[in-house]
N, C-alpha and C positions, 0 to 999 in steps of 0.2 A: 504494500500500500504506500503510495506516495503522499508526502505531507504537503502542506500549503506552499512550502518554499524549499528549494533545493540549493545547497551551498556547494560550490565546486572548488573553492579556494579556502585554505586554512591560514589563519594569521596567528603567529605566536603571541601569547598573552603579554610577554615583556615588551613586544613591539608596541602594543597598545598602551600599556601603563607607563612606559618610559616616554611616550610621546605627549602625555597629558600632564600639565603642571600640577594637577590635583590628584595625582596617583597615590600620594601618601595620605592615608586617612584611617580613622578608627570609628567604630559605631557600636551602639548598644541598643538592644530591644528591651522594652518593658511591657509586660502584660499588665494592663490597667484593670481589667475586669469585664463582665458582660454588660452590654448596653443594647437598648432597642434602637434600631436604625431603620429609617424609612427611605426607600429608593424606588425608582420606577418598577423594579422587579418585585417589590412587595415590602412587607414589614418583617424584620428579622431580629432575633435575639442573637447577637454576634459578639465575639471576643474582640476587645479593642486592644491593639498593640501600638505603642509609640516607638519611633526610632529616632535617635539622635546621631547624626553623622558629623564628625569633626574633621575638617580638612586642614592641612597645615600650610599650604601655599595656594592662595592666601589663607589667612586664618579665618575660617568661616564655619559656623555651625548650622547645619541644615536639619530640618525636622520633617517627620511624616507621621500620620495617624492612619491606621488601617483597621477595618472591621471585617472579621473573617468568620465563616461558618464552616461546617464540614464539607461544603460544596465549593469553597473558594472565597475570593474577595467579594464583599458586598459593596464596600466603599473604601476609597483611599484619598487622602489629602496630602500633597507633597509641597513643601516650601523649599525650593532649591535655589539659593542665591548664587551659587557658582555659575549658573547660566540663566539667571533672572527668570526663573519659572515658578509659577504657583499653579498647581494642577489639582483639580477635583475630578475624580473618576468614580462613577456609580454604575452598578449593574442595572441593565435594562431588562434582562431576562436570564433565566437559567434553563438548561436543557431538562427535559422531563426525566424523572427517575422511573425506570421500569421495574 
């Protein structure tokens, strides 16, 4: 079975990380607890996890909040100053469970 995309070239990871000035970083995930979250796909009791990523060059701290169920991400908010992005992603639907 063929996937949605086929890759015919491989790139060594060090080639990618050495090319980007923000390649040196650390992060931590924290389980906050269960919360009710409402998105287009419905209302869910989801586990909330926050992530703090600390970049060293330049000195930036980025944050994200994610709400997960046993079926995947329901919602994610990312504040990524390293590339001036603030993203809010929400599930519109989930595949049916057979």
